[in-house]
N, CA and C of each residue as an Amber inpcrd file, in Angstrom:
protein
   432
 184.9210000  53.1870000 149.7130000 184.2810000  53.4950000 148.4460000
 184.9460000  54.7520000 147.8700000 185.4250000  54.6500000 146.6200000
 186.0890000  55.7980000 146.0060000 185.0610000  56.7580000 145.3990000
 185.5500000  57.9020000 144.8960000 184.6510000  58.9330000 144.3780000
 183.8400000  58.4700000 143.1710000 184.4330000  57.6520000 142.3090000
 183.6970000  57.1630000 141.1370000 182.5470000  56.2740000 141.5900000
 182.8040000  55.3920000 142.5440000 181.7500000  54.5290000 143.0640000
 180.6640000  55.3410000 143.7620000 181.0660000  56.3490000 144.5190000
 180.0880000  57.2200000 145.1810000 179.2420000  57.9550000 144.1500000
 179.8940000  58.4640000 143.1140000 179.1790000  59.1920000 142.0630000
 178.1870000  58.2670000 141.3500000 178.6150000  57.0360000 141.0610000
 177.7230000  56.0810000 140.3970000 176.5510000  55.6820000 141.2910000
 176.8170000  55.4760000 142.5710000 175.7490000  55.1410000 143.5090000
 174.7580000  56.3050000 143.6240000 175.2720000  57.5100000 143.7100000
 174.4160000  58.6940000 143.7870000 173.5870000  58.8460000 142.5150000
 174.1860000  58.5790000 141.3580000 173.4550000  58.6410000 140.0940000
 172.3490000  57.5840000 140.0610000 172.6350000  56.3920000 140.5650000
 171.6280000  55.3350000 140.6250000 170.4650000  55.7390000 141.5290000
 170.7700000  56.2810000 142.6910000 169.7280000  56.7050000 143.6260000
 168.9050000  57.8450000 143.0160000 169.5850000  58.8240000 142.4060000
 168.8770000  59.9480000 141.7890000 167.9880000  59.4660000 140.6390000
 168.4990000  58.5560000 139.8290000 167.7170000  58.0170000 138.7220000
 166.5150000  57.2310000 139.2100000 166.6940000  56.4500000 140.2670000
 165.5780000  55.6840000 140.8310000 164.5260000  56.6210000 141.4150000
 164.9600000  57.6650000 142.0860000 164.0310000  58.6440000 142.6390000
 163.2740000  59.3740000 141.5230000 163.9900000  59.7360000 140.4730000
 163.3660000  60.3900000 139.3180000 162.3330000  59.4600000 138.6800000
 162.7050000  58.2000000 138.4690000 161.7880000  57.2330000 137.8810000
 160.5600000  57.0000000 138.7540000 160.7600000  56.9320000 140.0630000
 159.6320000  56.7640000 140.9780000 158.6980000  57.9700000 140.9120000
 159.2830000  59.1580000 140.8020000 158.4690000  60.3640000 140.6670000
 157.6650000  60.3610000 139.3780000 158.2820000  59.9530000 138.2870000
 157.5650000  59.8610000 137.0110000 156.4160000  58.8620000 137.1080000
 156.6900000  57.7200000 137.7240000 155.6450000  56.6970000 137.8560000
 154.5170000  57.1980000 138.7580000 154.8640000  57.8310000 139.8770000
 153.8430000  58.3340000 140.8020000 152.9680000  59.3980000 140.1440000
 153.5540000  60.1970000 139.2470000 152.8010000  61.2500000 138.5640000
 152.0420000  60.7180000 137.3470000 152.2440000  59.4450000 137.0290000
 151.5540000  58.8530000 135.8850000 152.2130000  59.1510000 134.5540000
 153.4270000  59.6700000 134.5710000 154.0860000  60.0750000 133.3330000
 154.6950000  58.9100000 132.5650000 154.6570000  57.7070000 133.1230000
 155.1130000  56.5410000 132.3690000 153.9770000  55.9510000 131.5390000
 152.7900000  56.5520000 131.6430000 151.6300000  56.1260000 130.8510000
 151.5240000  57.0290000 129.6230000 151.7980000  56.5040000 128.4380000
 151.7960000  57.3580000 127.2450000 150.4400000  58.0080000 126.9650000
 149.3650000  57.3740000 127.4110000 148.0330000  57.9740000 127.1850000
 147.8870000  59.2840000 127.9460000 148.5180000  59.3770000 129.1100000
 148.4630000  60.6020000 129.9130000 149.1970000  61.7300000 129.1930000
 150.3360000  61.4170000 128.6180000 151.1010000  62.4220000 127.8770000
 150.3470000  62.8360000 126.6180000 149.8030000  61.8690000 125.9020000
 149.0500000  62.1940000 124.6900000 147.8100000  63.0170000 125.0120000
 147.1700000  62.7570000 126.1690000 146.0140000  63.5610000 126.5780000
 146.4420000  64.9920000 126.8810000 147.6620000  65.1750000 127.3870000
 148.1800000  66.5330000 127.6160000 148.3650000  67.2650000 126.2890000
 148.8020000  66.5570000 125.2720000 149.0540000  67.1740000 123.9690000
 147.7720000  67.3650000 123.1540000 146.6720000  66.7770000 123.5810000
 145.3970000  66.8760000 122.8760000 144.6390000  68.1160000 123.3620000
 145.0710000  69.2790000 122.9090000 144.5120000  70.5450000 123.3930000
 143.0330000  70.7220000 123.0590000 142.5730000  70.1610000 121.9730000
 141.1900000  70.3800000 121.5480000 140.3030000  69.1610000 121.7530000
 140.7900000  68.2090000 122.5180000 140.0090000  67.0010000 122.8070000
 139.8830000  66.8350000 124.3070000 140.2450000  65.6620000 124.7810000
 140.1710000  65.3520000 126.2160000 141.4700000  65.7850000 126.8890000
 141.6950000  67.0940000 126.9350000 142.9580000  67.6360000 127.4540000
 143.1260000  67.3220000 128.9350000 144.3150000  66.8410000 129.2970000
 144.6530000  66.5370000 130.6920000 145.8280000  67.4360000 131.0860000
 145.6030000  68.4570000 131.9280000 146.6610000  69.4220000 132.2450000
 147.6550000  68.9770000 133.3160000 147.5690000  67.7520000 133.8210000
 148.4130000  67.3650000 134.9490000 149.9070000  67.4290000 134.6340000
 150.2850000  67.2430000 133.3780000 151.7050000  67.3140000 133.0230000
 152.2670000  68.7150000 133.2640000 151.4310000  69.7370000 133.1690000
 151.8690000  71.1110000 133.4550000 152.3710000  71.1970000 134.8930000
 151.6670000  70.5570000 135.8190000 152.0650000  70.6000000 137.2210000
 153.3460000  69.8070000 137.4700000 153.4900000  68.6880000 136.7800000
 154.7230000  67.9000000 136.9050000 155.9060000  68.7130000 136.3900000
 155.7480000  69.3350000 135.2200000 156.8270000  70.1650000 134.6650000
 157.1000000  71.3720000 135.5510000 156.0380000  71.9850000 136.0470000
 156.2030000  73.1500000 136.9250000 156.9670000  72.8150000 138.1840000
 156.6600000  71.6720000 138.7770000 157.3810000  71.2360000 139.9710000
 158.8450000  70.9690000 139.6520000 159.1030000  70.3390000 138.5170000
 160.4830000  70.0380000 138.1240000 161.2830000  71.3190000 137.8910000
 160.6830000  72.2700000 137.2130000 161.3770000  73.5360000 136.9480000
 161.6370000  74.2860000 138.2510000 160.6740000  74.2870000 139.1460000
 160.8430000  74.9800000 140.4340000 161.9770000  74.3670000 141.2430000
 161.9860000  73.0490000 141.3540000 163.0530000  72.3750000 142.1030000
 164.4060000  72.6570000 141.4630000 164.4680000  72.6310000 140.1300000
 165.7240000  72.8940000 139.4340000 166.2130000  74.3200000 139.6890000
 165.3230000  75.2820000 139.5870000 165.7210000  76.6790000 139.8160000
 166.2810000  76.8790000 141.2200000 165.6290000  76.3210000 142.2130000
 166.0860000  76.4710000 143.5960000 167.3940000  75.7140000 143.8150000
 167.4460000  74.4550000 143.4010000 168.6230000  73.6250000 143.6710000
 169.8550000  74.0740000 142.8980000 169.6900000  74.5160000 141.6500000
 170.8470000  74.9910000 140.8980000 171.5060000  76.1610000 141.6160000
 170.7080000  77.0750000 142.1190000 171.2660000  78.2270000 142.8300000
 172.0430000  77.7730000 144.0650000 171.5100000  76.8040000 144.7850000
 172.1880000  76.3250000 145.9900000 173.4510000  75.5410000 145.6520000
 173.3530000  74.6300000 144.7060000 174.4860000  73.7680000 144.3640000
 175.6240000  74.5760000 143.7520000 175.3070000  75.5130000 142.8770000
 176.3620000  76.2620000 142.1900000 177.0650000  77.2750000 143.0870000
 176.6370000  77.4030000 144.3270000 177.3800000  78.2300000 145.2890000
 178.6560000  77.5410000 145.7330000 178.6830000  76.2330000 145.5690000
 179.8810000  75.4670000 145.9310000 180.9650000  75.7010000 144.8810000
 182.2130000  75.5390000 145.2870000 183.3120000  75.6650000 144.3300000
 183.3750000  74.4590000 143.4010000 183.1130000  73.2760000 143.9500000
 183.1170000  72.0460000 143.1630000 181.9790000  71.1530000 143.6340000
 181.5710000  70.2150000 142.7990000 180.5660000  69.2430000 143.2480000
 181.1570000  68.3120000 144.3120000 180.3050000  67.5560000 144.9650000
 180.7790000  66.6660000 146.0270000 181.6980000  65.5640000 145.5140000
 181.4090000  65.0100000 144.3270000 182.1500000  63.8450000 143.8600000
 182.8450000  64.0630000 142.5230000 183.2570000  65.2820000 142.2490000
 183.9850000  65.5540000 141.0110000 184.8480000  66.7930000 141.2120000
 185.7350000  67.0580000 140.2540000 186.6540000  68.1790000 140.3750000
 186.0560000  69.4970000 139.8800000 185.0360000  69.3900000 139.0210000
 184.4160000  70.6020000 138.4880000 182.9790000  70.3100000 138.0960000
 182.2090000  71.3780000 137.8940000 180.8480000  71.2400000 137.3890000
 180.9100000  71.0640000 135.8800000 180.1110000  70.1600000 135.3600000
 180.0580000  69.9000000 133.9240000 178.7930000  70.5400000 133.3640000
 178.8590000  71.8290000 133.1170000 177.7130000  72.5800000 132.6230000
 177.8730000  72.8370000 131.1280000 176.7680000  72.9400000 130.4100000
 176.8650000  73.2240000 128.9700000 177.5400000  74.5640000 128.7260000
 178.3600000  74.6070000 127.7030000 179.0430000  75.8580000 127.3500000
 178.5600000  76.4110000 126.0160000 177.9560000  75.5600000 125.1990000
 177.4830000  76.0210000 123.8850000 176.1660000  76.7630000 124.0380000
 176.0290000  77.8320000 123.2870000 174.7860000  78.5990000 123.3050000
 174.2080000  78.7640000 121.9070000 174.9020000  78.2150000 120.8950000
 174.4160000  78.3700000 119.5310000 173.3220000  77.3500000 119.2190000
 172.5180000  77.6710000 118.2410000 171.4690000  76.7780000 117.7690000
 171.9090000  76.2770000 116.3990000 172.1730000  74.9840000 116.3170000
 172.6510000  74.4240000 115.0560000 171.6650000  73.3720000 114.5370000
 171.9660000  72.8080000 113.3980000 171.0930000  71.8280000 112.7580000
 170.8430000  70.6270000 113.6570000 171.8960000  70.1200000 114.2960000
 171.7480000  68.9310000 115.1380000 170.7850000  69.1810000 116.2940000
 170.8500000  70.3640000 116.8950000 169.9500000  70.6950000 117.9950000
 168.5010000  70.7660000 117.5120000 168.2860000  71.4590000 116.4050000
 166.9330000  71.6030000 115.8700000 166.3940000  70.2450000 115.4130000
 167.1950000  69.4750000 114.6860000 166.7650000  68.1740000 114.1920000
 166.4450000  67.2300000 115.3530000 167.3010000  67.2170000 116.3590000
 167.0550000  66.3800000 117.5320000 165.7890000  66.7880000 118.2630000
 165.5490000  68.0800000 118.3600000 164.3310000  68.5770000 119.0140000
 163.0930000  68.1670000 118.2420000 163.1660000  68.2440000 116.9230000
 162.0320000  67.8440000 116.0820000 161.7690000  66.3450000 116.2440000
 162.8260000  65.5340000 116.2230000 162.6520000  64.0920000 116.4080000
 162.0590000  63.7780000 117.7810000 162.5480000  64.4720000 118.7940000
 162.0200000  64.2840000 120.1460000 160.5280000  64.6050000 120.1700000
 160.1520000  65.7330000 119.6070000 158.7470000  66.1470000 119.5960000
 157.8610000  65.1860000 118.8370000 158.3470000  64.7050000 117.6980000
 157.5660000  63.7410000 116.9140000 157.3700000  62.4490000 117.7150000
 158.4370000  61.9480000 118.2960000 158.3380000  60.7260000 119.0920000
 157.4270000  60.9000000 120.2960000 157.5310000  62.0330000 120.9560000
 156.7160000  62.3030000 122.1360000 155.2470000  62.4090000 121.7500000
 154.9760000  63.1230000 120.6700000 153.5990000  63.3120000 120.2320000
 152.9530000  62.0450000 119.7060000 153.6890000  61.2770000 118.9170000
 153.1160000  60.0610000 118.3290000 152.9630000  58.9280000 119.3320000
 153.9560000  58.7620000 120.1770000 153.9850000  57.5910000 121.0460000
 153.7410000  57.8910000 122.5150000 153.8200000  59.1740000 122.9130000
 153.5880000  59.5310000 124.3050000 154.7450000  59.2090000 125.2260000
 155.8760000  58.8920000 124.6440000 157.0610000  58.5820000 125.4440000
 158.1780000  59.5550000 125.1270000 158.9530000  59.8940000 126.1330000
 160.2690000  60.4750000 125.9310000 161.2230000  59.5510000 126.6920000
 162.5240000  59.7260000 126.5850000 163.4490000  58.7010000 127.0820000
 163.2350000  58.2300000 128.5210000 163.1940000  59.1210000 129.4870000
 163.1030000  58.6720000 130.8820000 161.8030000  57.9360000 131.1850000
 160.6390000  58.4700000 130.8260000 159.4170000  57.7120000 131.0870000
 159.3580000  56.3820000 130.3320000 159.9530000  56.3300000 129.1520000
 159.9530000  55.0700000 128.3940000 160.7610000  54.0090000 129.1320000
 161.9100000  54.3910000 129.6490000 162.7200000  53.4280000 130.4170000
 161.9650000  53.0150000 131.6790000 161.3240000  53.9910000 132.3350000
 160.5280000  53.6790000 133.5210000 159.3700000  52.7420000 133.2010000
 158.7710000  52.9020000 132.0270000 157.6250000  52.0800000 131.6300000
 158.0210000  50.6370000 131.3340000 159.3030000  50.3620000 131.1500000
 159.7430000  48.9830000 130.9130000 159.3400000  48.0750000 132.0760000
 159.2860000  48.6400000 133.2710000 158.9330000  47.8700000 134.4640000
 157.5410000  47.2520000 134.3210000 156.6480000  47.9390000 133.5990000
 155.2810000  47.4450000 133.4460000 155.1740000  46.3680000 132.3690000
 156.2330000  46.1830000 131.5900000 156.2580000  45.1240000 130.5910000
 155.4330000  45.3970000 129.3450000 155.1180000  46.6610000 129.0870000
 154.3310000  46.9900000 127.8960000 155.2100000  46.8910000 126.6520000
 154.6990000  46.2090000 125.6470000 155.4930000  45.9660000 124.4440000
 155.8800000  47.2710000 123.7470000 154.9930000  48.2790000 123.7580000
 155.3320000  49.5380000 123.0740000 156.4950000  50.2510000 123.7500000
 156.6400000  50.0730000 125.0660000 157.7870000  50.6680000 125.7630000
 159.0780000  49.9930000 125.3050000 159.0430000  48.6700000 125.1560000
 160.2310000  47.9560000 124.6870000 160.5750000  48.3470000 123.2500000
 159.5500000  48.5050000 122.4170000 159.7930000  48.9420000 121.0320000
 160.3930000  50.3350000 121.0000000 159.8320000  51.2410000 121.7950000
 160.3260000  52.6200000 121.8220000 161.7700000  52.6630000 122.3080000
 162.0460000  51.9980000 123.4220000 163.4110000  52.0160000 123.9730000
 164.3810000  51.3450000 123.0020000 163.9640000  50.2720000 122.3530000
 164.8130000  49.6200000 121.3560000 165.1330000  50.5500000 120.2000000
 164.1110000  51.2430000 119.6970000 164.3330000  52.1970000 118.6040000
 165.2110000  53.3530000 119.0620000 164.9960000  53.8060000 120.2940000
 165.8070000  54.8900000 120.8430000 167.2780000  54.4700000 120.9410000
 167.5110000  53.2740000 121.4550000 168.8920000  52.7920000 121.5700000
 169.5220000  52.5860000 120.1970000 168.7310000  52.1000000 119.2390000
 169.2490000  51.9520000 117.8750000 169.6730000  53.3110000 117.3380000
 168.8520000  54.3270000 117.5610000 169.1980000  55.6820000 117.1240000
 170.4550000  56.2050000 117.7950000 170.6020000  55.9060000 119.0770000
 171.8100000  56.3260000 119.8030000 173.0440000  55.6750000 119.1900000
 172.9640000  54.3750000 118.8980000 174.1180000  53.6700000 118.3410000
 174.4070000  54.0990000 116.9010000 173.3820000  54.3950000 116.1190000
 173.5950000  54.9020000 114.7610000 174.3140000  56.2430000 114.8230000
 173.8370000  57.1310000 115.7040000 174.4730000  58.4430000 115.8310000
 175.9060000  58.3110000 116.3470000 176.1190000  57.4020000 117.3050000
 177.4570000  57.1710000 117.8340000 178.3840000  56.6630000 116.7260000
 177.8840000  55.7230000 115.9240000 178.6820000  55.1990000 114.8110000
 178.9700000  56.2720000 113.7700000 177.9700000  57.1040000 113.4770000
 178.1480000  58.2020000 112.5220000 179.2310000  59.1650000 112.9920000
 179.2370000  59.4620000 114.2940000 180.2750000  60.3520000 114.8440000
 181.6540000  59.7220000 114.7230000 181.7410000  58.4190000 114.9810000
 183.0490000  57.7420000 114.8700000 183.5590000  57.7560000 113.4340000
 182.6400000  57.5370000 112.4830000 183.0400000  57.5380000 111.0720000
 183.5160000  58.9170000 110.6560000 182.7760000  59.9420000 111.0750000
 183.1170000  61.3100000 110.7040000 184.2800000  61.8690000 111.5300000
 184.5900000  61.2260000 112.6440000 185.7000000  61.6830000 113.4740000
 185.3630000  62.9080000 114.3020000 184.0860000  63.1040000 114.6040000
 183.7260000  64.2850000 115.4260000 183.2150000  63.8890000 116.7810000
């Protein structure tokens, strides 16, 4: 097995583990997310604990992993280098927030929710993919 195959297999395992964690925490249920966002109604704080656990694991693991000179299956670490805040970042964040608030889905839980066969998950993922392809096409047209 070459490095690309190992990297893809590792990505598949990591994605499956992430999806299983989301499902176990109930984050593939949009009502749970919407209840978290309903501060003045039937507020459900469990998403705070899911986010807190994710941030804690990330803080610890990033420190450990970045001590290495290179990743296990690549020549270098692919970390973000941009630090500016531009229109695309703000606009994308606003769209993400609107979608999350209205529908209770963000990309990973929506893909995970497809397993349950809920029609709204298929609609959300379809709209998300359409948006990805529109943006991809726009970039190709503009040459950026």
